[in-house]
C-alpha positions as CSV (number, residue, x, y, z in Angstrom):
1,M,-11.0,-155.1,-58.3
2,C,-8.1,-152.5,-57.1
3,F,-8.4,-149.6,-59.5
4,S,-5.4,-146.9,-59.4
5,V,-6.2,-143.5,-59.4
6,I,-5.4,-142.7,-62.6
7,S,-7.5,-145.3,-63.9
8,V,-10.4,-144.2,-61.8
9,V,-10.2,-140.6,-63.1
10,F,-9.8,-141.4,-66.5
11,L,-13.0,-143.9,-66.2
12,L,-15.0,-141.4,-65.2
13,A,-13.6,-139.0,-68.0
14,Q,-13.7,-141.0,-70.9
15,N,-16.8,-140.7,-72.0
16,D,-15.9,-136.8,-72.4
17,L,-12.5,-136.9,-74.4
18,P,-11.7,-135.5,-77.2
19,S,-12.2,-137.5,-80.7
20,G,-9.0,-139.3,-82.0
21,F,-8.0,-139.2,-78.8
22,N,-5.3,-142.4,-78.2
23,P,-5.2,-143.5,-74.2
24,Q,-3.0,-146.5,-74.7
25,P,-0.5,-147.1,-72.3
26,R,2.9,-146.1,-73.9
27,G,4.9,-148.6,-71.8
28,I,8.7,-148.6,-71.0
29,D,9.6,-147.1,-74.0
30,G,7.0,-144.4,-74.8
31,L,7.2,-140.9,-73.3
32,R,4.0,-138.4,-73.3
33,I,5.2,-134.8,-73.2
34,M,2.5,-132.0,-72.3
35,F,2.2,-128.0,-71.7
36,Y,-0.5,-126.2,-69.8
37,N,-1.3,-122.9,-68.9
38,V,-2.7,-123.8,-65.7
39,E,-4.2,-119.8,-64.8
40,N,-2.8,-118.6,-62.0
41,L,-2.3,-121.3,-59.7
42,F,-1.3,-119.2,-56.4
43,D,-1.3,-120.5,-52.6
44,T,-3.2,-118.6,-50.5
45,K,-0.1,-116.9,-48.2
46,D,1.3,-113.1,-48.8
47,D,4.9,-113.4,-50.6
48,S,6.5,-109.8,-49.5
49,L,8.3,-109.8,-52.7
50,K,5.5,-110.5,-55.0
51,R,2.6,-108.8,-56.2
52,D,0.3,-111.4,-55.1
53,E,-2.4,-109.3,-53.0
54,E,-5.3,-110.6,-54.7
55,F,-5.0,-113.9,-54.4
56,L,-5.1,-113.8,-50.5
57,P,-7.9,-115.0,-48.4
58,D,-9.1,-111.4,-48.0
59,G,-7.9,-110.1,-51.7
60,D,-9.9,-109.0,-54.4
61,R,-10.2,-112.7,-55.7
62,R,-11.1,-113.9,-51.5
63,W,-8.8,-116.9,-52.9
64,N,-9.0,-119.3,-49.7
65,E,-7.8,-122.8,-48.7
66,Y,-11.0,-124.5,-50.4
67,R,-10.9,-122.8,-53.9
68,F,-6.4,-123.4,-54.0
69,W,-7.5,-127.3,-53.3
70,K,-10.0,-127.4,-55.6
71,K,-7.8,-125.6,-58.4
72,I,-5.3,-128.4,-57.5
73,N,-7.2,-131.2,-57.7
74,H,-8.7,-129.7,-61.0
75,I,-5.6,-129.9,-62.5
76,S,-4.3,-133.0,-61.2
77,S,-7.3,-134.9,-63.1
78,V,-6.6,-132.9,-66.0
79,I,-3.2,-134.2,-66.3
80,V,-4.1,-138.1,-65.6
81,S,-6.9,-137.6,-68.4
82,V,-3.9,-136.1,-70.6
83,G,-2.3,-139.3,-69.8
84,G,-4.8,-141.6,-70.5
85,W,-4.0,-145.2,-68.9
86,E,-0.5,-144.1,-68.3
87,P,0.3,-140.4,-66.8
88,P,2.3,-138.3,-69.4
89,G,6.3,-138.3,-68.4
90,V,7.2,-135.0,-68.7
91,I,4.9,-132.0,-68.2
92,G,5.8,-128.3,-68.6
93,L,3.0,-125.9,-66.7
94,C,3.1,-122.0,-66.5
95,E,1.5,-119.5,-63.9
96,V,2.7,-121.1,-61.0
97,E,3.5,-119.2,-58.2
98,N,6.3,-121.0,-56.5
99,L,7.7,-124.4,-55.4
100,N,4.9,-125.3,-52.6
101,V,2.2,-125.1,-55.0
102,L,4.0,-127.6,-57.5
103,K,4.7,-129.6,-54.5
104,A,0.6,-129.5,-53.3
105,L,0.1,-130.7,-56.9
106,F,2.2,-133.2,-57.2
107,Y,2.8,-134.8,-53.9
108,G,-0.7,-133.4,-52.1
109,S,-2.8,-134.8,-54.5
110,G,-3.6,-138.1,-56.5
111,L,-0.3,-137.4,-58.8
112,K,1.7,-138.3,-55.6
113,R,1.8,-142.1,-56.4
114,Y,3.5,-141.3,-59.2
115,D,6.7,-140.2,-57.8
116,Y,7.0,-137.0,-60.1
117,D,10.2,-134.9,-59.5
118,I,10.1,-131.1,-60.3
119,V,12.5,-128.8,-61.8
120,H,11.3,-125.0,-61.1
121,F,13.2,-121.7,-60.2
122,E,11.9,-118.7,-59.2
123,S,11.6,-115.8,-61.6
124,P,11.7,-112.2,-61.4
125,D,7.8,-111.5,-62.8
126,V,6.7,-109.1,-60.1
127,R,3.8,-111.1,-59.7
128,G,5.6,-114.3,-58.6
129,I,4.5,-116.7,-61.7
130,D,6.8,-119.0,-62.9
131,V,7.2,-121.9,-65.5
132,A,8.1,-125.3,-64.0
133,L,8.8,-129.1,-65.0
134,A,7.6,-132.2,-63.8
135,F,8.8,-135.8,-65.1
136,R,9.2,-139.1,-63.8
137,P,12.5,-140.9,-63.0
138,Q,11.4,-144.3,-64.4
139,K,11.3,-142.4,-67.8
140,L,14.3,-139.9,-67.6
141,T,17.3,-139.2,-65.9
142,L,18.0,-135.2,-65.1
143,L,21.6,-134.4,-66.2
144,H,21.3,-130.7,-65.7
145,K,18.9,-127.7,-64.9
146,Q,18.9,-123.8,-65.6
147,A,17.0,-120.7,-65.4
148,I,17.2,-118.4,-68.7
149,P,16.4,-114.8,-67.8
150,V,15.3,-113.1,-70.6
151,Y,16.3,-109.3,-70.4
152,L,14.0,-107.0,-71.6
153,G,16.5,-103.7,-70.4
154,K,14.8,-100.4,-71.6
155,L,11.9,-102.4,-73.1
156,S,10.0,-102.8,-70.4
157,S,10.2,-101.5,-66.7
158,R,8.9,-104.6,-65.6
159,P,11.0,-108.4,-65.6
160,T,9.3,-111.1,-67.2
161,R,9.7,-115.2,-66.9
162,D,12.7,-116.9,-67.4
163,I,12.9,-119.6,-69.4
164,L,13.8,-123.1,-68.0
165,Y,15.8,-125.1,-69.1
166,A,16.5,-129.1,-68.5
167,K,18.5,-131.7,-70.2
168,F,18.0,-135.4,-70.2
169,R,18.9,-138.6,-70.5
170,T,16.5,-141.0,-71.7
171,L,15.9,-145.0,-71.8
172,S,17.4,-145.4,-75.2
173,K,20.6,-143.2,-73.7
174,D,19.7,-140.3,-76.0
175,T,20.0,-136.6,-74.8
176,L,17.0,-134.7,-74.8
177,H,17.0,-131.2,-74.2
178,V,13.7,-129.4,-73.4
179,F,12.8,-125.6,-72.8
180,V,9.6,-124.2,-71.0
181,N,8.7,-120.6,-71.8
182,H,6.0,-118.4,-71.3
183,W,6.7,-115.5,-72.8
184,S,5.7,-111.4,-72.4
185,S,1.7,-111.0,-72.5
186,R,-0.7,-109.1,-75.3
187,W,-1.8,-107.0,-72.4
188,G,-1.4,-103.2,-73.7
189,G,-1.8,-104.3,-77.4
190,E,-0.1,-106.8,-79.2
191,E,1.7,-104.3,-81.5
192,A,2.6,-102.4,-78.8
193,T,3.8,-105.7,-76.7
194,R,5.8,-107.8,-80.2
195,H,9.3,-106.4,-79.2
196,K,9.2,-108.2,-76.0
197,R,8.3,-111.7,-77.2
198,I,10.8,-111.2,-80.0
199,K,13.2,-110.3,-77.6
200,A,12.3,-113.8,-75.8
201,A,12.6,-115.6,-79.3
202,K,15.9,-114.3,-79.5
203,T,17.2,-115.5,-76.0
204,L,16.0,-118.6,-76.6
205,C,17.5,-118.5,-80.5
206,H,21.0,-118.2,-78.8
207,Y,21.0,-121.5,-76.7
208,T,18.9,-123.7,-79.0
209,D,21.7,-122.6,-82.1
210,S,24.1,-123.6,-79.6
211,L,23.2,-126.7,-79.0
212,S,22.5,-127.4,-82.9
213,N,26.4,-125.8,-83.6
214,L,27.8,-127.9,-80.5
215,Y,25.9,-131.3,-82.6
216,T,24.0,-131.2,-85.7
217,E,21.8,-133.8,-84.1
218,Q,20.2,-132.8,-81.1
219,N,17.4,-133.8,-79.3
220,I,15.0,-130.5,-78.6
221,V,11.7,-130.0,-77.1
222,I,10.6,-126.1,-76.8
223,M,7.0,-126.0,-75.4
224,G,5.4,-123.1,-73.9
225,D,2.7,-120.4,-73.8
226,F,4.1,-118.2,-76.5
227,N,1.6,-114.9,-76.4
228,D,2.3,-115.2,-80.3
229,G,0.6,-118.0,-82.8
230,P,2.7,-120.1,-85.2
231,D,2.7,-117.3,-87.9
232,N,3.8,-114.2,-85.8
233,E,7.2,-112.6,-86.1
234,S,8.7,-114.4,-83.2
235,I,8.2,-117.6,-83.7
236,Y,8.0,-117.8,-87.6
237,S,10.5,-115.5,-88.3
238,V,13.0,-115.2,-85.4
239,L,12.5,-118.5,-83.9
240,N,12.2,-119.9,-87.9
241,A,9.9,-122.6,-86.2
242,R,7.7,-123.6,-89.2
243,D,5.8,-127.1,-90.3
244,T,7.8,-130.0,-91.7
245,S,7.0,-128.6,-95.5
246,H,9.5,-125.8,-94.7
247,G,12.8,-128.1,-93.8
248,T,13.3,-126.1,-91.1
249,Y,15.7,-127.3,-88.2
250,L,13.1,-126.1,-85.8
251,I,9.3,-127.5,-86.6
252,N,6.2,-126.0,-85.1
253,L,4.1,-129.0,-84.4
254,M,0.8,-126.8,-83.9
255,A,1.4,-124.9,-87.2
256,T,-0.7,-126.9,-89.2
257,F,-3.9,-126.5,-86.8
258,N,-6.4,-124.0,-87.9
259,Q,-6.9,-120.9,-85.6
260,N,-10.2,-119.9,-86.8
261,K,-11.8,-123.3,-86.0
262,T,-9.5,-124.5,-83.1
263,G,-7.1,-123.6,-80.6
264,T,-5.5,-123.1,-77.3
265,H,-6.9,-120.1,-76.1
266,F,-9.9,-117.8,-76.3
267,Y,-10.4,-114.3,-76.8
268,K,-12.7,-112.0,-78.8
269,E,-10.7,-109.0,-80.3
270,T,-11.9,-106.5,-83.0
271,T,-10.3,-107.6,-85.6
272,G,-9.1,-111.2,-86.1
273,A,-9.9,-114.9,-84.8
274,E,-11.4,-115.7,-81.5
275,W,-9.2,-119.3,-81.0
276,H,-5.6,-118.2,-80.7
277,I,-2.8,-120.9,-80.7
278,L,-0.8,-119.7,-77.9
279,D,0.6,-123.1,-76.4
280,Q,2.7,-124.7,-79.0
281,L,5.2,-127.7,-79.3
282,I,8.6,-127.1,-81.1
283,I,10.5,-129.6,-82.2
284,S,14.2,-130.4,-83.5
285,K,14.2,-132.2,-87.2
286,P,16.4,-134.9,-85.4
287,L,13.5,-136.1,-83.4
288,I,11.5,-137.0,-86.3
289,E,14.8,-138.6,-88.2
290,N,16.3,-140.5,-85.6
291,N,16.2,-144.0,-85.2
292,N,16.5,-144.5,-81.4
293,L,14.0,-141.5,-80.1
294,K,11.8,-140.2,-82.5
295,T,8.2,-138.5,-82.5
296,C,5.3,-138.3,-85.0
297,P,5.6,-135.0,-86.3
298,K,2.1,-134.1,-84.9
299,A,1.1,-132.6,-81.7
300,H,-3.0,-132.3,-79.9
301,I,-4.6,-130.2,-78.3
302,F,-6.4,-131.7,-75.3
303,N,-9.5,-130.4,-75.8
304,A,-12.1,-132.5,-73.5
305,G,-15.6,-131.5,-73.1
306,F,-15.0,-131.2,-69.1
307,L,-12.3,-128.6,-69.8
308,M,-15.0,-126.5,-72.0
309,T,-18.0,-124.3,-71.5
310,K,-20.6,-122.3,-73.0
311,E,-20.7,-118.3,-72.2
312,N,-23.6,-116.7,-74.7
313,G,-23.9,-119.5,-76.7
314,I,-19.7,-119.4,-77.6
315,K,-18.0,-122.7,-76.5
316,K,-14.4,-121.8,-74.6
317,P,-12.4,-122.7,-72.0
318,Y,-13.8,-123.6,-68.3
319,R,-12.0,-120.9,-66.4
320,T,-11.3,-120.3,-62.9
321,F,-12.1,-116.9,-63.2
322,L,-13.8,-114.4,-65.6
323,G,-12.5,-111.1,-64.6
324,F,-12.9,-111.2,-60.8
325,K,-15.6,-113.2,-61.1
326,Y,-14.7,-116.9,-59.2
327,I,-16.8,-119.6,-61.7
328,G,-14.3,-122.7,-60.6
329,G,-13.5,-123.8,-63.5
330,Y,-10.3,-125.2,-64.5
331,S,-7.8,-122.9,-66.6
332,D,-8.5,-120.3,-69.6
333,H,-5.9,-122.3,-72.0
334,L,-6.1,-126.1,-73.0
335,P,-3.6,-128.4,-72.4
336,V,-1.0,-129.7,-75.6
337,Y,0.6,-133.0,-75.9
338,M,2.6,-134.8,-78.2
339,D,4.3,-138.5,-78.3
340,I,8.1,-139.7,-78.0
341,F,9.4,-143.1,-78.5
342,N,12.4,-145.0,-77.5
343,D,14.0,-147.9,-79.2
344,I,15.3,-148.9,-75.8
345,S,16.6,-152.1,-77.6
346,N,20.1,-150.5,-78.6
347,S,20.4,-149.0,-75.4
348,E,21.8,-152.2,-74.1
C-alpha cells in the first residue's frame, strides 16, 4: 500500500491530536483555513537591510542549516496535522523572514506535492519578519493581492508589519476576502503599546468598511496574531468584532473561548491569565448566512500533545527558543483553524 506524505505524518500524529478534532477529508467543496505564528522563521543568510544578525550561524542564537531545516519540517508537520487527511486550503503565517523561507517550507518539504501558491510582500519591520499566505489553486483562484501599510507615524520610531490582503474566487463562484495580520507586540507593556494596535485596527476597519459599504454581502475572513485578546479595545470596540450574540457585522470566532483555561499563547504576567488568545479568526456575518459559501460559527485551537511541553509542571507550547536557549520545539504559539463549505451545485 502506498501512503502519501500527509497520510504518514497524520498517522504518526493521530494518537496525539486534540479531543474533538475532525480529521475527515473535506472533499472538493470543503476549505479548511488555518493561521499559525511560527516563531521567528529566519533563514541563515544575512540581510544587510534587516536586523537579522542574531539568526545567523555566528549570531547569538547560533542559527544554522540544521536548525533551519528542522524548523521547516516541524512547521510542515503541523500544517499536515491541522489538515487531517486533507491539507488546509488556506494558510496564514506570521513571523516569516522572507520569500526564501516560504519556498523552503512549501516547495522544499513534504508539502511540495500539494502545489501551494504563495502570497507574500516584504514589510517594513526592522527585524524583517513578515506575514504571508499560502493557498491551494485547486480550491481557490487568486484575483487580487495587496500589502496594506499600518502607518504609526509619531506613535513609534519603528515601523510595524503590513496587513496582507488577498481576494479569491471560490469554487462556488463566490468572492472571499482574506486579511492576514500581525499587530504590534506588547513589548514595553500592554498599556504603553495599546495605541499601536488600535491604529492597526483602525487601518483594517477602513478596508473592511469599504468592502461592506460597496456590497452588503461580503465574505470576509480576518486572521492573525493581534497581540490583543477578544475583549481588548482594538478588537472588541474599534474593530467591533464580537461573538454571535451581539449581532455585529464582524464575528470573532475566538470570543467564546475561556482564556483562563486555554489560549494560543502562554505568558505569565504579574496579573491576569497566563493563557492569552492572541491568535484569532474573525469572519463577516454573511459567511454564516450565505447559501453558497458557509462556515460553522466555530473556530478551533489546535493544541495537539506534540505541540506542548511542560516547564516547572506547567503545560505550555513547545517553542523553538526559551530566551536565547535553543530547545528545538515548534513555536511559542498554537495554530487556529476553521472550515468553510462551498455549495458548488449552484455554480454551474
